C-alpha positions in Angstrom: 106.9 129.0 159.9 103.5 130.5 158.5 105.1 130.4 155.0 106.1 126.9 155.3 102.6 125.7 155.7 100.8 128.0 153.3 103.3 128.0 150.2 104.6 130.2 148.1 102.1 132.7 146.3 102.6 133.4 142.5 105.4 135.7 141.7 105.1 138.9 139.7 106.4 137.7 136.6 103.4 136.5 134.5 101.3 135.4 137.4 97.7 137.2 137.6 94.9 137.5 139.7 93.0 135.6 136.8 91.5 132.1 138.1 93.5 129.3 137.0 90.7 126.4 137.1 91.7 123.5 135.8 89.9 122.2 132.2 87.5 119.3 133.5 83.7 119.5 133.3 83.5 120.5 137.2 85.2 123.7 136.5 82.3 125.5 135.2 80.0 124.6 137.9 82.5 125.6 140.5 82.7 129.1 138.8 79.3 129.4 139.0 78.8 128.4 142.7 81.7 130.4 143.3 79.7 133.4 142.0 76.7 132.8 143.8 78.2 131.8 147.0 80.3 135.3 146.9 77.1 136.9 146.3 74.8 135.2 148.4 76.8 134.4 151.5 74.3 135.3 153.5 71.7 133.0 152.3 74.4 129.9 152.6 74.9 130.7 156.0 70.9 130.8 156.6 70.9 127.9 154.8 73.1 125.9 157.0 72.0 126.9 160.1 68.2 126.1 159.3 69.6 122.7 158.3 71.7 121.4 161.2 68.7 122.7 163.1 66.4 120.9 161.4 68.6 117.5 161.1 69.5 118.1 164.8 65.7 118.4 165.9 64.4 115.7 164.0 67.1 112.8 163.8 67.3 110.3 166.6 70.7 110.1 168.9 73.5 108.5 167.3 73.8 106.1 170.3 70.3 105.4 170.1 70.3 103.7 166.6 74.2 102.2 166.5 74.7 98.5 166.1 77.6 96.3 167.4 78.9 93.2 167.2 80.7 91.5 164.3 79.1 87.8 163.9 75.7 89.3 164.2 76.7 91.0 160.4 77.7 87.6 158.5 75.8 86.6 155.5 72.9 84.3 155.9 74.2 81.3 154.2 77.2 81.0 156.2 77.0 77.7 158.5 77.4 79.8 161.8 74.3 81.7 160.9 72.3 78.7 159.8 73.4 77.1 163.3 72.1 80.0 165.1 69.0 79.8 163.1 68.6 76.3 163.9 69.2 76.8 167.5 66.3 79.6 167.6 64.0 77.2 165.9 64.8 74.4 168.1 65.6 75.7 171.5 63.4 79.0 171.2 62.8 79.3 174.9 65.3 81.3 177.2 67.9 80.4 174.7 71.5 81.7 176.2 73.2 83.6 173.6 76.2 85.0 175.6 77.2 84.3 179.2 79.2 86.2 182.1 81.7 83.8 184.0 82.2 84.9 187.6 85.4 83.4 188.9 86.1 82.9 192.7 89.7 81.8 193.1 92.5 81.6 195.6 96.0 81.1 194.2 98.4 80.8 197.9 96.0 77.7 199.1 92.7 75.6 198.7 89.5 77.4 199.3 88.1 77.5 202.7 84.8 77.7 204.1 84.9 81.6 204.1 85.7 81.4 200.2 82.5 79.2 200.0 80.7 81.8 202.0 81.8 85.0 199.4 80.8 82.4 196.6 77.3 82.0 198.3 77.0 85.8 198.4 77.5 86.1 195.1 75.1 83.3 194.0 72.1 84.2 196.4 72.5 87.9 194.7 72.5 86.8 191.1 69.7 83.9 191.7 67.6 86.7 193.0 68.3 88.9 190.0 67.4 86.1 187.9 64.0 85.6 189.5 63.4 89.1 188.8 64.3 89.0 185.5 62.1 86.4 184.8 59.2 88.2 186.6 59.9 90.8 184.3 59.6 88.4 181.1 56.8 86.8 182.2 55.2 90.1 182.6 55.8 90.7 179.0 54.1 87.5 177.8 51.1 88.3 180.1 50.9 91.4 177.6 51.2 89.2 174.6 48.5 87.0 175.7 46.2 89.6 176.4 47.1 91.1 173.0 46.2 87.8 171.0 43.1 87.7 173.2 41.8 91.0 172.2 42.5 89.8 168.5 40.6 86.8 169.1 43.4 84.6 168.6 43.3 82.2 171.6 45.7 79.3 169.9 48.3 82.2 170.6 46.8 83.5 173.7 47.1 80.1 175.2 50.6 79.8 174.1 52.1 83.1 175.5 50.1 82.1 178.5 51.7 79.2 178.7 55.2 80.3 178.3 54.2 83.1 181.0 53.4 80.1 183.7 56.9 78.3 183.0 58.9 81.7 183.0 57.0 82.5 186.7 57.9 78.8 187.8 61.4 79.5 186.7 61.2 82.7 188.5 60.4 80.6 191.8 62.9 78.1 191.3 65.2 80.8 191.3 64.5 82.2 194.5 64.2 79.5 196.2 67.5 79.0 195.2 68.4 82.6 196.2 66.9 81.8 199.7 68.8 78.9 200.3 72.5 80.3 199.5 70.9 83.2 201.9 70.9 80.6 204.7 74.2 78.9 203.9 75.9 82.4 204.3 73.6 83.0 207.5 75.0 80.2 209.2 78.2 80.5 208.3 78.2 83.8 209.5 76.8 82.5 212.6 79.5 80.0 213.0 82.3 82.8 212.4 80.5 85.0 215.2 80.2 82.2 217.3 84.0 81.4 217.0 85.0 85.0 217.8 85.8 85.5 221.2 84.6 88.8 221.5 81.5 88.5 219.2 82.5 90.9 216.8 79.5 92.4 215.4 81.6 93.4 212.4 81.2 90.0 211.3 77.3 90.2 210.7 76.0 90.0 207.2 72.9 91.5 206.0 70.2 89.0 204.9 69.1 89.2 201.2 65.3 90.5 202.2 65.0 91.2 198.7 65.0 87.4 197.7 62.1 86.8 200.3 59.9 89.5 199.1 60.0 88.7 195.6 59.1 85.0 195.9 56.1 86.1 197.9 55.1 88.0 194.9 55.5 84.8 192.3 54.0 82.9 194.7 51.1 85.2 195.0 50.8 85.1 191.1 50.7 81.4 191.1 48.0 81.1 194.0 50.2 80.3 197.1 48.9 82.6 199.0 49.9 81.1 202.4 53.4 80.5 201.3 53.4 84.2 199.9 52.1 85.7 203.3 55.0 83.8 205.1 57.7 85.0 202.6 56.1 88.8 203.3 56.7 88.3 207.0 60.1 87.1 206.7 60.9 89.8 204.1 59.7 92.6 206.8 61.3 91.0 209.5 64.6 91.0 207.8 64.2 94.4 206.3 61.0 96.7 207.8 61.8 98.7 204.7 59.9 95.7 203.0 56.6 97.2 204.2 56.9 100.3 201.9 57.9 98.7 198.9 55.5 98.4 196.0 54.4 95.1 194.2 57.3 95.2 191.9 60.4 92.8 192.0 63.6 94.0 193.9 65.8 95.4 192.8 63.5 97.8 190.6 65.8 97.4 187.6 66.4 93.7 187.6 63.4 93.0 185.6 65.3 94.7 182.3 68.3 92.4 183.0 68.8 89.9 180.2 69.6 87.1 182.7 68.0 83.7 181.9 69.9 81.3 184.1 72.5 81.0 186.8 74.6 77.8 187.0 76.8 77.4 190.3 79.1 74.7 191.4 76.1 73.3 193.4 74.2 72.6 190.4 73.4 68.9 190.0 73.9 68.7 186.3 76.8 71.1 186.0 78.1 71.6 189.1 81.2 69.4 188.5 82.0 71.3 185.4 82.0 74.6 187.4 84.8 73.9 190.2 82.9 71.1 192.4 85.9 69.3 193.4 88.6 71.9 192.3 90.5 72.8 195.3 91.7 76.5 194.2 88.6 77.8 192.1 84.6 77.6 191.6 82.8 79.4 188.7 79.1 81.2 188.5 77.8 81.4 185.2 75.2 83.9 184.1 73.3 82.6 180.9 72.3 85.9 178.9 69.9 86.5 176.2 72.1 88.8 174.5 74.3 88.8 171.8 78.1 89.4 173.3 78.3 92.5 171.4 74.9 93.7 172.3 74.6 97.5 172.7 73.0 96.9 176.0 76.0 94.6 177.6 78.0 97.8 178.5 75.4 98.8 180.7 74.7 95.2 181.9 78.6 94.5 182.5 78.3 98.1 184.7 75.3 96.3 187.0 77.5 93.3 187.3 80.0 95.0 188.6 78.5 97.0 190.8 77.0 93.7 192.5 80.5 92.0 192.6 81.9 95.2 194.1 79.6 94.8 197.1 80.6 91.3 197.4 84.2 92.3 197.7 83.4 94.9 200.4 82.1 92.7 202.5 84.5 89.8 201.6 86.9 90.7 204.6 84.2 89.7 207.2 83.9 86.0 206.0 87.5 85.3 204.8 91.2 86.2 204.8 93.0 88.7 202.1 93.8 86.8 198.9 90.5 85.6 197.5 90.2 87.0 193.8 87.0 87.7 192.1 87.1 87.7 188.4 84.8 88.4 185.5 85.0 86.4 182.1 83.1 85.2 179.4 81.8 86.5 176.0 79.3 89.1 177.3 82.0 90.2 179.7 84.7 90.7 176.9 82.1 92.3 175.0 80.8 94.8 177.4 84.7 95.9 177.9 85.0 96.1 174.2 82.0 98.4 174.0 83.3 100.3 176.9 86.8 100.4 175.2 85.1 101.9 172.0 83.3 104.2 173.9 86.5 105.5 176.0 88.4 105.5 172.4 85.5 107.7 170.6 85.5 110.3 173.4 89.4 110.4 173.6 89.3 110.5 169.7 86.9 113.4 169.4 88.7 115.5 172.4 92.0 114.8 171.1 91.5 115.7 167.5 89.5 119.1 168.2 92.5 120.0 170.9 95.0 118.7 167.8 93.2 120.6 164.8 93.2 123.9 167.2 96.7 123.8 167.7 97.8 123.3 164.5 95.4 125.9 162.9 97.1 128.6 165.6 100.5 127.6 164.5 99.5 127.9 160.9 97.4 130.8 161.1 98.2 133.1 164.3 94.8 134.3 163.6 91.6 133.9 165.8 89.3 134.3 162.9 91.6 132.2 160.6 91.3 129.6 163.4 87.5 129.8 163.7 86.4 130.0 160.3 87.6 125.9 159.8 86.3 125.0 163.2 83.2 126.4 162.3 82.8 124.8 159.1 84.0 121.3 160.3 81.6 121.7 163.3 78.6 122.5 161.3 79.9 119.6 158.7 80.0 117.0 161.5 76.7 117.8 163.2 75.2 117.9 159.7 76.5 114.7 158.5 76.1 112.6 161.8 72.6 114.0 162.0 71.6 113.1 158.6 73.1 109.7 158.6 71.3 108.8 161.7 68.1 110.1 159.8 68.7 107.6 157.2 69.0 104.7 159.6 64.9 105.3 160.0 64.1 106.0 156.3 62.7 102.1 156.3 60.1 103.1 158.6 58.6 105.0 155.8 56.0 104.0 153.5 57.4 102.6 150.5 61.0 102.1 151.6 60.8 98.7 153.3 63.7 98.2 150.8 65.8 100.6 152.3 68.7 99.5 154.8 71.2 101.3 156.8 73.4 100.4 160.0 75.6 102.4 161.6 78.1 101.2 164.4 79.8 102.3 167.5 83.3 102.4 166.4 82.2 103.9 162.8 82.2 107.4 164.7 85.9 107.3 165.2 86.5 107.1 161.3 84.1 109.9 161.0 85.8 112.3 163.5 89.2 111.1 162.4 88.6 111.8 158.4 86.3 114.3 158.7 88.1 116.6 160.6 91.5 115.8 158.6 89.8 116.2 155.3 87.7 119.0 156.6 90.5 121.0 157.7 92.6 120.3 154.3 89.9 121.6 152.2 89.6 124.6 154.3 93.3 125.1 154.5 93.4 125.0 150.6 90.7 127.4 149.8 92.1 129.7 152.5 95.5 129.7 151.1 94.2 130.4 147.6 92.0 133.2 149.1 95.0 134.7 150.4 96.6 134.6 147.0 93.8 136.3 145.2 93.4 139.0 148.0 96.4 139.9 148.0 96.5 140.6 144.4 92.7 141.7 143.7 92.2 143.4 146.9 88.4 142.5 146.9 87.1 140.1 149.2 84.1 139.1 146.7 86.1 138.9 143.8 88.9 136.9 145.9 86.0 134.6 147.0 85.0 134.2 143.8 88.2 133.1 142.1 89.8 131.2 145.1 86.8 128.8 144.8 87.3 128.6 140.7 90.6 128.1 141.3 91.0 125.1 143.6 87.4 123.9 144.1 87.3 121.9 141.0 90.1 120.1 142.7 88.9 119.8 145.9 85.9 118.0 144.4 88.1 116.1 142.3 90.3 115.0 145.1 87.7 114.3 147.4 85.6 112.3 144.8 88.4 109.8 145.1 88.0 109.2 149.0 84.3 109.0 148.3 84.2 106.6 145.8 86.7 104.5 147.4 85.0 104.4 150.3 81.8 103.7 148.5 83.4 100.4 146.9 82.9 98.6 150.3 79.3 98.7 149.7 80.5 95.5 147.7 81.5 93.7 150.6 79.5 90.5 152.2 80.2 91.2 155.6 77.6 93.7 157.0 80.2 96.0 158.9 82.0 96.7 155.7 79.0 96.9 153.6 77.6 99.9 155.6 80.6 101.8 157.0 82.5 102.7 153.8 79.6 104.2 151.9 78.5 106.0 155.3 81.7 107.5 155.8 81.9 108.6 151.9 78.3 110.3 152.3 79.8 112.2 155.5 82.6 113.3 153.3 80.1 114.6 150.8 78.7 116.6 153.3 82.0 118.0 154.4 82.7 118.7 151.0 79.8 121.0 150.1 80.3 122.9 153.7 83.6 123.6 152.8 83.2 125.1 149.3 79.9 126.7 150.6 79.8 128.1 154.2 84.0 128.3 154.2 84.1 130.9 151.4 80.6 132.6 152.9 82.3 132.9 156.0 85.8 134.3 154.4 83.6 137.0 152.4 81.9 138.3 155.4 85.2 138.6 157.5 87.2 140.3 154.2 90.7 141.2 155.3 90.0 141.3 159.0 89.9 137.6 159.1 93.9 138.1 159.0 94.0 140.0 162.0 96.1 140.8 163.7 99.1 139.9 161.0 99.4 141.7 157.8 98.1 140.2 154.7 100.7 142.0 152.7 103.2 140.0 154.5 101.6 136.6 153.1 101.3 138.0 149.8 104.9 139.7 149.3 106.8 137.1 146.9 110.0 138.1 148.2 109.1 136.7 151.7 110.8 133.6 151.7 111.4 131.4 154.6 113.6 128.4 155.0 111.3 125.8 154.7 110.5 127.3 150.9 114.4 127.4 150.5 113.9 123.8 151.3 111.8 123.2 148.6 113.6 124.9 146.0 116.3 122.8 146.6 114.5 119.9 146.8 112.4 120.9 143.1 116.2 121.9 141.7 117.2 118.5 142.4 114.4 116.3 141.4 114.2 118.3 137.9 117.8 117.9 137.7 118.5 114.3 138.6 114.9 112.6 138.6 116.3 109.1 137.5 118.6 108.8 140.4 116.0 110.5 142.9 113.7 107.9 141.5 116.0 105.0 141.8 117.3 105.4 145.4 113.9 105.7 146.8 112.6 102.5 144.9 115.5 100.9 146.2 115.0 101.9 150.0 111.1 101.0 149.6 111.3 98.0 147.9 112.5 95.4 150.9 109.8 97.1 153.2 107.1 96.8 150.3 108.1 93.4 150.0 107.6 92.3 153.7 104.7 94.0 153.9 103.2 92.2 150.7 104.3 89.0 152.6 102.5 89.8 155.7 99.2 90.9 154.0 97.2 87.9 155.8 99.0 87.8 159.1 96.0 89.1 161.0 94.3 87.8 164.1 90.5 87.5 164.9 91.1 87.4 168.8 88.4 89.5 170.1 89.7 89.4 173.7 92.9 90.4 172.6 91.4 93.4 171.2 91.6 94.5 174.8 94.1 96.0 176.9 95.6 94.2 180.1 93.9 96.2 182.4 90.3 95.6 181.6 88.7 93.6 183.7 87.1 90.6 181.7 91.0 90.3 180.4 91.9 90.1 183.9 89.3 87.8 184.4 89.9 85.4 181.6 93.6 84.8 182.7 92.2 84.1 186.1 89.9 81.5 184.5 92.6 80.1 182.6 94.6 79.0 185.6 92.3 76.4 186.7 90.0 75.8 183.7 90.1 74.8 180.0 90.3 77.5 178.1 87.5 76.3 176.1 85.0 76.4 178.5 84.9 80.2 177.9 83.1 79.6 174.6 82.2 75.9 173.8 81.5 75.0 169.9 77.9 74.3 169.4 77.3 71.2 167.1 73.6 70.9 165.8 72.3 67.5 163.7 69.3 67.7 162.0 67.7 64.6 160.7 65.0 64.4 158.2 63.4 61.0 159.7 63.7 59.2 162.8 64.2 60.9 166.2 67.1 61.3 168.8 65.0 61.1 171.9 64.3 57.1 171.5 66.4 54.3 172.4 67.7 54.1 168.5 68.4 57.7 168.3 70.1 57.1 172.0 72.6 55.1 170.6 73.2 57.1 167.5 73.7 60.1 169.3 76.5 57.9 171.3 78.1 57.3 168.2 78.3 60.5 166.8 79.4 62.2 170.1 83.0 59.5 170.0 83.3 60.4 166.3 83.7 64.2 167.1 86.6 63.4 169.6 89.3 64.6 167.0 92.6 66.0 167.7 92.0 69.1 169.6 88.9 68.3 171.5 88.8 67.9 175.5 85.4 66.9 175.8 82.1 66.8 174.1 78.7 67.0 175.9 75.7 65.5 174.4 72.1 63.9 175.7 74.4 60.7 176.4 77.2 62.3 178.1 76.1 65.4 179.4 79.3 66.0 181.4 81.4 65.0 178.5 83.3 62.7 180.8 83.8 59.6 178.7 86.3 59.7 175.9 86.0 56.8 172.8 87.4 53.5 174.5 86.6 54.3 178.1 84.8 52.0 180.1 81.1 52.8 180.3 79.9 49.5 182.0 76.5 50.1 184.8 79.1 49.2 187.6 81.2 52.2 187.2 79.6 54.9 189.6 80.5 57.6 186.7 78.4 55.5 184.5 75.9 55.1 186.5 75.6 59.3 187.2 76.2 59.4 183.9 72.9 57.2 182.7 71.0 59.1 185.4 71.8 62.8 183.9 71.2 61.6 180.6 67.5 60.6 181.5 66.9 63.9 183.4 64.2 66.3 181.5 66.1 69.1 181.8 69.0 67.4 180.0 66.5 66.2 177.4 65.8 69.9 176.8 69.3 71.0 176.6 70.5 68.6 174.0 67.5 67.5 172.2 64.4 70.0 170.4 61.7 69.4 172.3 58.6 71.4 170.5 56.8 71.9 167.2 58.0 70.2 164.2 61.7 70.1 165.4 60.9 67.8 168.7 63.3 64.9 168.6 65.0 65.5 165.0 67.4 68.4 166.1 70.4 67.2 168.5 72.8 69.7 170.3 76.2 68.9 171.3 78.6 71.1 173.5 82.3 70.6 172.3 85.1 72.0 174.7 88.2 72.4 172.5 91.9 72.9 174.1 92.6 75.8 172.5 91.4 79.5 172.7 87.9 79.8 170.9 89.5 82.7 169.0 92.7 81.0 167.8 93.4 79.6 164.3 93.8 76.2 166.0 90.7 76.5 167.3 89.3 77.1 163.8 91.6 73.9 162.4 89.7 71.5 165.3 86.2 72.6 163.9 87.4 71.9 160.1 88.4 68.3 161.6 84.9 68.0 163.3 83.3 69.1 160.0 85.5 66.3 157.8 84.6 63.5 160.4 80.9 64.2 160.3 80.4 64.6 156.7 82.5 61.4 156.4 79.8 59.8 158.1 76.9 61.3 156.2 77.7 59.4 153.1 74.9 58.1 150.9 75.4 54.4 151.7 75.3 55.3 155.5 72.4 55.5 158.1 73.3 59.1 158.4 72.2 59.7 154.9 70.3 63.1 154.4 71.5 64.5 157.9 72.4 68.0 158.0 75.0 69.7 160.2 75.6 73.3 161.3 77.6 75.2 163.6 77.3 77.8 166.7 79.4 79.9 168.9 82.4 81.8 168.9 84.7 79.6 166.8 82.1 78.9 164.2 81.5 82.4 163.8 85.2 83.5 163.6 85.9 80.7 160.9 83.3 82.2 159.2 84.2 85.8 159.6 87.8 85.1 158.3 86.4 83.2 155.2 83.8 86.4 154.5 86.5 89.1 155.4 89.5 87.5 153.2 86.9 87.2 150.0 85.8 90.7 150.7 89.3 92.0 151.1 90.5 90.8 147.8 87.1 92.2 145.8 87.3 95.5 147.5 91.1 96.2 146.8 90.1 95.5 143.1 87.1 97.6 143.1 88.9 100.6 144.9 91.8 100.6 142.5 89.5 100.3 139.8 87.1 103.3 140.8 90.3 105.5 141.9 92.1 104.9 138.8 88.9 105.9 136.6 88.4 109.1 138.6 91.7 110.0 138.0 91.9 109.2 134.5 88.5 111.5 134.0 90.0 114.2 136.3 93.6 114.1 134.8 93.2 112.0 131.5 96.7 111.2 131.3 97.0 107.4 131.7 100.3 106.9 132.3 100.4 109.4 135.1 97.4 108.1 136.6 98.9 104.2 136.4 102.1 105.5 138.1 100.0 107.2 141.1 98.1 104.2 141.4 101.3 102.2 141.4 102.8 104.8 144.1 100.2 104.5 146.6 100.2 100.8 146.1 103.8 100.7 147.1 103.0 103.3 149.9 100.8 100.8 151.0 102.5 98.0 151.7 105.5 99.8 152.9 103.2 100.9 155.8 101.9 97.4 156.3 105.7 96.6 156.6 106.4 99.0 159.2 103.2 98.5 160.6 103.8 95.0 161.2 107.7 95.2 162.5 106.3 98.3 164.7 103.7 96.2 166.4 105.9 93.3 166.4 108.8 94.5 168.7 106.2 96.6 171.0 104.0 93.1 172.0 107.1 90.6 171.4 106.0 86.9 171.5 102.2 87.6 172.2 102.3 89.5 168.6 99.6 87.5 166.5 99.3 89.7 163.6 97.4 93.2 163.2 93.5 93.2 164.0 91.6 91.5 161.0 89.8 94.7 160.3 93.0 97.1 159.8 94.4 96.0 156.3 91.0 96.6 154.4 90.4 99.9 156.0 94.1 101.0 155.7 93.8 100.1 151.9 90.7 102.0 151.3 91.7 104.9 153.1 95.3 105.0 152.1 94.6 104.3 148.4 91.8 107.1 148.3 93.0 109.8 150.4 96.6 109.5 149.2 95.6 110.6 145.5 94.0 113.2 147.3 97.6 115.0 147.3 98.6 113.6 144.0 95.7 115.4 142.4 96.5 118.6 144.3 100.2 118.4 142.7 99.1 117.4 139.7 96.8 120.1 138.7 99.0 122.6 139.9 101.8 121.3 137.6 99.7 121.2 134.7 98.7 124.8 135.5 102.3 126.2 135.9 103.7 124.0 133.1 101.0 125.7 130.8 102.4 129.1 131.7 106.0 128.5 132.3 107.1 125.6 130.5 107.7 121.4 131.3 110.8 122.3 134.1 109.9 125.5 135.1 106.0 124.9 135.7 107.2 121.5 138.0 109.5 123.4 139.9 106.9 126.2 140.6 104.4 123.4 141.4 106.5 121.8 143.9 107.5 124.8 145.6 104.1 126.5 145.8 102.4 123.3 146.9 105.0 121.9 149.3 104.1 123.8 152.4 100.3 123.6 152.1 99.9 119.8 151.1 102.6 119.3 153.6 100.6 121.1 156.3 97.4 119.2 155.6 99.3 115.6 155.4 100.5 116.6 158.8 97.0 117.6 160.1 95.5 114.3 158.8 98.0 112.3 160.0 97.5 113.8 163.4 93.9 113.1 163.2 94.4 109.4 162.8 97.3 109.7 165.7 94.4 110.6 168.4 92.7 107.0 167.5 95.5 105.8 169.3 95.3 108.2 172.3 93.8 105.8 174.7 97.0 103.5 174.1 99.4 106.3 175.3 97.2 108.5 177.6 98.7 106.1 180.6 102.0 107.0 180.5 101.3 110.8 180.3 102.5 112.4 183.7 99.6 113.3 186.2 100.6 116.9 186.3 99.9 117.3 182.6 97.1 120.4 182.3 93.9 118.6 181.1 94.9 114.9 180.9 91.7 114.1 183.2 89.1 115.4 180.8 91.0 115.1 177.6 91.1 111.5 178.1 88.4 110.1 180.2 89.6 106.4 180.3 93.0 105.1 179.5 93.0 102.3 177.1 91.3 101.7 173.9 90.5 98.9 171.5 93.7 97.5 170.3 92.3 97.3 166.7 91.6 100.9 166.7 94.7 101.8 168.0 96.7 99.8 165.5 94.8 101.2 162.5 95.2 104.7 163.7 99.2 104.2 163.6 99.2 102.5 160.3 97.0 105.4 159.0 99.2 108.1 160.7 102.1 106.4 159.1 100.8 105.9 155.8 99.7 109.6 155.2 102.8 110.7 156.5 105.1 108.5 154.1 102.4 109.8 151.4 103.2 113.3 152.8 106.9 113.3 152.6 107.7 110.9 150.3 104.9 109.8 147.6 104.0 113.4 146.7 107.2 115.1 147.2 109.3 112.7 145.5 108.3 109.7 143.7 105.5 111.7 141.7 107.5 114.7 140.6 110.6 112.3 140.0 108.6 110.7 137.4 106.7 113.6 136.1 110.3 115.1 135.6 111.5 111.7 133.8 108.3 112.1 131.5 109.0 116.0 130.8 112.4 115.0 130.0 110.8 112.4 127.4 108.3 114.8 125.9 111.1 117.6 125.6 113.6 115.0 123.7 110.5 113.8 121.8 109.9 117.5 120.7 113.4 118.1 119.9 113.6 115.0 117.7 110.3 115.9 115.7 111.7 119.5 115.6 114.8 117.9 114.0 113.1 115.8 111.7 110.9 118.3 110.5 113.8 120.7 109.9 115.8 117.9 108.3 112.9 117.2 106.0 112.3 120.7 105.4 116.1 121.1 104.2 115.6 117.9 102.0 112.7 119.2 100.5 114.5 122.7 99.9 117.8 120.9 98.3 115.6 118.7 96.1 113.6 121.3 94.7 
């Protein structure tokens, strides 16, 4: 079995211990490096030990410098980015950027009083948390005001102080609401207790003393000392422990929450839209200052779940079983995506380590040979991740303000998979050559030197294709692509340096002992032929004998799959929520929400209108807003909320006379101060000049149908803004999930086309420099492109079968990463094969050399491909871990949480499939068959030239 992985060593008929390095410029440098490493192995080991220690000591923690999100990294000129900027300018104070929607629903019957009481319990807790968070922001604003005063900037100090006072007022209003809900809940609990014949004390509900305590604190800061004293008295009465609390809002961590507002069904402005009147469900919406994929949302969603779980535990005291409480909204989905990513990273790291350990053990059956690659990869991983984390802080140094490097949460998954896979491959090739050289030379120092000289140039050349391929992603406009590719390439550079320095140094130290307890001679004896090697010999004979037949049959079998894959290239989904498996709370909460409320409620489309002249908040402006509101009712729009119709109740043509009660309520709402602040800019140069519209779509905000609705709205608005209309000069921008998804789709499609061209060009040029054979290089590029499209076809077929009718396409990130990695990594094995073929042909001729190269590289390249594919399979581990039996040893620690991001699982599957296709079809069949055809042509040409030369010589002799 071991010989299957390690390949057949050179036979005694002509093979020597002489290094057979490929004639490329890098070969000389590798020979120099090989001499240094074999003689100064101790310096190499010392260097890596010091380097890792320094990097780990000075670099920030990876999680402290990671970013996340997708829409936050769009180019600045995209409409959704401009819309977000306008929102920030026009509505700068307490602007919500994401939300968590809490759904309280009963499916079997209408909501009852006890169900409402559970809602009151939720509302009082989150209103109290909102007030505490506002107090924390007020303290920060006070600090900013004091800092401005110290700089003698009274204007700025007044501005900060005014904002602090407004924030304290909002905190007071939140605590008032919390106290109101607490009293409503207490009254209901009293009614239940009175109705119970036995006076069951288990129905008692703990009062929220924290709300009274916090209200006392904010009242004291506002100078309302008498009212504050009364609140303190009540708080101590409800909870005597309050007397020991310091003057900080409770709970203590609440002041750091990004909670701006809490909307409930009892809200006078938005209550009806949150379920007031719905028989089965009510909503509570938490408005947050964080982006929906903010790094802090993972902790936030866990904190929110703890509050909800506390309410679930007390709910049986208030109502019957069957009441459901679900979490939805953009921040809930974003938080779960971050948790799924974290679980996927952990699963990938553990599974990859275990897989590599098992494969190395099977291959080598020697503890030291297992330890050498693991030590090398561990050092490479530690050094590269620390170095990259350190580079993210380079812009803080003087003179480096131009520098920008960002790393992302999910980037670590790619680093783990590619570094472990590629690093193990590099070590396997080096160890295999070291075994050959040591078996023939006997000297560890000389064997290390010759092994590194023999394969070092091929390792460097093959790694260069992957590194440059990944580096081409730098030219992407989308920030995640722009940074991720070069960052992984940089990590791969460090991995290559580790494997060509530290690995041979470790082999030099161990010498022959590295093969213990097996015998080196058993690996070096050319007469030791395994079944697998006989298979490679049979394949080599078949390919060299009938290359045309082998090539044609292979292409006929692969062509239909490649054609299908090409036709599905654009079949991708941008549905972020679908990236989560159905067992995540936000997916379940979203499904519950969609049963009772429009799906568009979870992510309204925001339209911003900026006018150069006039105002929107006077009578003429209001009339124009009414016209715009009606114009936005295109196909796919359920409601449009604006200053003149805050609830979005009146579609075009609907009666709006003052006699209608709904119209009267509409008029009242439109003239409330809070409505004005929500829909028209109130401050600075934008006051009255920017209006906001919230459009509720009929379709999922992430869907293609929603993007098409946005396009119709955009067309309608631009039809209004003609040169001869009253809207001349008016500008429109969009914000929200649908707008961001539309821009993301447009940007990534352009990036995909650009990056694919650049990757193909870069990898081809590298091959041309390495091999200097244009025809073979072109054919190699064609084979990896064929492999990519076959992989795409098989992947679409597989996941279409798995997901059934719900399949919307692959995750939008999968095609580009699959293309870049497959095209770049796939050429690694082609380079290994080609360099060995040319080397053997130089010694044994065109056909014998090709056969020997196929046999000698078959096992080692196959083992490398299996390892690389296995590391990519680890990316899918979270999706199938739940199906493993519980009795499986190590399941609990190996899979920290079942379930991972669907896009990561799809990409991992596709990458593993593509690498296996390269390993078992492209490299052992397609490439050798073409090289055999080329060898036949070259041999035929030589025969024809020889015959022509012979004929010419004879004719010359006869004529003379």
